[in-house]
Phi, psi and omega in degrees: 000332183303305182292319179306313182295323179289325176289325175296319176298319177301317179296314180298318177298311183293325184269356180232279186297325183262015176230081178294168182307320181298318179296319178299317179296318181293327176299329181287342185246348187212131177295333178298321179286332174293319177292321177299317179298316178296323177296321177298319176299315179300315180297317177300318180296317179298316179297315184284343176250027185308324181292347186247014182285357175276000181253130178298320183295333175295310179300313181299316181294318180297316180291326175296318176297320178299317177297316177299319179299315178299312183296319179298312180295319181298314179296319179297316181295314179300317179296314183293324178289320181293324184254011178055042179241083185283323186232034182294129179295322180296316179297318178297316179299313180297321177300313182291323176297317179298317177298317180298318180294323178293321178294324181294346176301339178307330184289351176249017179242163176296342180293342184299336184266000181286146172208171183214131185260109171205160186292326183257297183301324183279357184267108181297327180296323176295316180297316178298318178299318178295318179301311181295321179297314179296316179298319179295314178300316180299314179296317179296316180296318179293322177296317179296322178296317180293320178294319180292328181288340181286000000 
């Protein structure tokens, strides 16, 4: 669960705080921005898994996740453009489930048993709290944008 939570935090950071509206719009028009977004996810993952970067399997898994992140976003964008569904909640939900499932692949790898003992980084409750805080801020900000746009 240790690695899963840090990768989930990387995903939440990359898909919310580090993806402003402009980046989201640019992703809809250019594969380069889709690749940039996946790279941001990879960088967040590398930072959050810093104690394990001496392991090849950590690097391989992070880059595989980055590729998966790119492919999921690319398929979602292509589908939404083809079917004129730019902001469908169902599509967003499926996108997030797909990202979550790719991260959950960690549970069938040797990385699933890694942990690190420190008061802050090693505390899963702090990581879960940060994930919920970021998700809450993101939801509130998006709700405020929609209300303001009316």
